[in-house]
N, C-alpha and C positions, 0 to 999 in steps of 0.2 A: 416628576420629570419636568425638564425644561427643554423646549425646542426653540432654537434660534434659526432664523432664515436670513441669509445674506442675499439681497436682491437689489437690482436697479429700479424695480417697480413695486415698492412695498404696498402701494394702494391696492394691488391685486388681491392681497390677503385679507382685506377688511371684511368682506362678506363671508369668507370661509371660516376665519377664526372667530367671527362675531355671530355665528348662527348655529343652530341645531346642537348636536351632541358635543361638538368641540367647545362651543360657548358655555354649555352647561358644565362640562368638565373643568374648564378654566374658572368659572364662577365658584365652583365648589373646592377650588384649591388642589385639584388632582393633577393639574398640569399647568404650565405657563408658556405662552407663546410670545416671542419677541421677533420683530422684523427690523432689520438694519439695512439701510441703504449704504452699500460700501463705497459709493461715490463720496460720501461725507468724509472718508478717510484718505482721499486722494490728496497728495501733497503738492501737486503742481498747480500753477496759477489758475488754470481753466478747469480744474477738477476732472480731468480726463482719466478714465479708467482703462482705456484701450490704446493700442499702438500698432504700427505696421509690423508684420512678421519678418523676422530676420530670414534672409534667403529669398524673399519675394513671395508672391502669391496673392490670391484674392482675399479680400476681407481683412478684418482687424482681430487682434488677439487681446484678451483681458490681461492686463499687466499684474505682476505679483504684488507690488507694494500695497495698494489699497486693500486687497484681500487678506494678505498676511496681517496687516495692522487691525483690520476689522475682526478677524478671528481671535487675535490676541485680546481685543477689547471685550468680547462677549464670553470668553472662557470663564467658567466659574472656578473660584479658588478651591483647590483640593479635589477637583474632579478631572478625570481624563475623558473628554468628550469624544464621541464618534463624529468625525468631520466627513460629511458625505458630499461627494461631487456628483451632481446630476449631469450625465453626459451619455451620448450614444455608445461610447466604448465600455460602459459599465456592465456589471452583471445584471441579467434580467431580474426584475423585482418579483418576489414571491411572498406568499403568506408566511413561509418559514423564515424569510428574512425579516418580515414585520415582527414576528414573535421574538426574534433575536434582538432587534432594536428596542423593543418594548421593555427590555430588562435594563436599559441604560439610564443613567441619571441626566445626561444632557446629549442632545443631538444638535449639530450645526450643519445646516443644509446650504450648500453653495449653488446658486442658480446661475448657470452660464448663459452667455449670449455671444453673438458674432461668430468667429471661427473657433471659439473655445478658449481654454485657459493656457496661460504660460505653463510649460511643463514643470517648472520648479514648484508650482503650487501643488500639483499632483504628487510630486516626489517627496515633498517636505512636510506637508501638513494634512494631507488627505488620508483617511483610514479606510474609506469605502468609496467605490464608484458604482453608481446605480443607474440603470436605464429602464424606462417603462416598457420598452419594446423596440422592435427593429423598424423604427421610423424616427424622423427628426422633427422637433418642435421649434418654435421661434425662441424659446428660452427654457430655463429649468424650473420656472415658477409652478407650472402645472404638476410636474413631477414632485416638487416639494410639498404641494398640497396633498397629493395622493399619499405620500409617506406619512405626513402629519396625521391625516385622517385615519389611515389603517393602523398606525401605531397607537394613537389615542384610544381607540375603541377596545384595545386589548388590555388597557390598564385596569387594575382592580376597581370595582365600583363605578366605572364610567357608564357601562350599560345597565339597564334596569335589572337584568339577570346575567350574572357573570357566566353562566353556562352557555349563553347565546354565542359568545365568541368561540367557545370550544367546539361547537357543532357546526360552525360555518363551513361552506365549501372551502376546500383546500386545507383547513385546519386539521382534518382527519386524514388528509392525503387524497380524499375522494370528493366528488361533488355532493352537495346536500340533497337529501330526499325531498319529494314533493311536499308542499304545505297546503293546508286547507283551513278555512274558518267558516263561520255561519254565513248563510243558511246551509243546511246539509244537502239541500237539493236546490239547484238554480238553473233555470232554463233547460231542464231535462238532464242536467249533469249532476251526478250524485257523488258525495264524498265516499271513499271506500269504506265498506262495512267495518273493517277491522279497526278503523280509527274511532268508530262510534261504540265499539264493544266494551271499552273500559278495561280490557285485558292487557295490562302493561307489557307483559313478556311478548305477547303476539304483536303488539304495536312496535316494540323495539326491534323484533325480528323483521317485520315488514319494512320498517324504515331502513334497516341495514341492507336488506335485499334491494330495495329501490335505489339506494345510494350507489350500490355496486353496479346495478344495471345501467343507471344513468351515466356513470363514469365510463363504463365499458362501451356504451354507444356513442358518447359525445367526446370523451377525452381518454381513449384507451391507453395512450402513452403514460398516463399517470399511474397505471397499475403496475408498471415495470418496477417501481420503487417501493411497492407496498407489500409486506408479508401478509398473505391471505390465510385465513383460517381454513380448516377442512370444509366447513359448511360453505364458505365463500367460493372455494375451488369447485365444489359440487355444483353450485348455482351457475358459475361461469361455464363449466363444461356443458351443462344442459343448454345454455343459450347458444354456445358455439356449435353444438351438434345440429341446431335448428337452422343455422345459416347455410 
């Protein structure tokens, strides 16, 4: 996979793409990251990328020409990239979306600023609009970092154990079960006996029950879209009866 970021502040990505899991994935050739300052494609004398909005109003709007040309320049031959606009109007980002994007050959992430993008960018070259949540940031860079990170860790061989990504919170539709490590007893707090039993079926059942209970207590709305087994329905009914 190749991820291209179009940003006015490419230096913001040096630490993110040059550290930890993302750096390791790039060093092993599993993914490549490219950051382009779309100001370099501005054709006007002063390299301006924004202008006043038609019809008046506060703020400035990102002009189409630099972004159109920058996108054309980074597109890979023979590939249909997903061109993603980071903006408050986009669909809320989810693990399901990350899994969808992880199947692509190339992602182009557009980082907005000011009052947003000229509408012709959205209408002509954008395939997806994504928002991190119902709040506004100073630019799209942080959103682009989140997408790059969440997508990269889903690629084969990026994590030490490919199963890790499959059992993450939200990958199964529910929150992840509690995790423990050594020592088995710490400051009077003990690891649940079932996890020390070596009985894989009992451990699997305990984790499934804990995952369901944690989701029910913390994010009950997630259960609306999950088909529950008869056993899960029984557990849920027991907890609800106690409320």
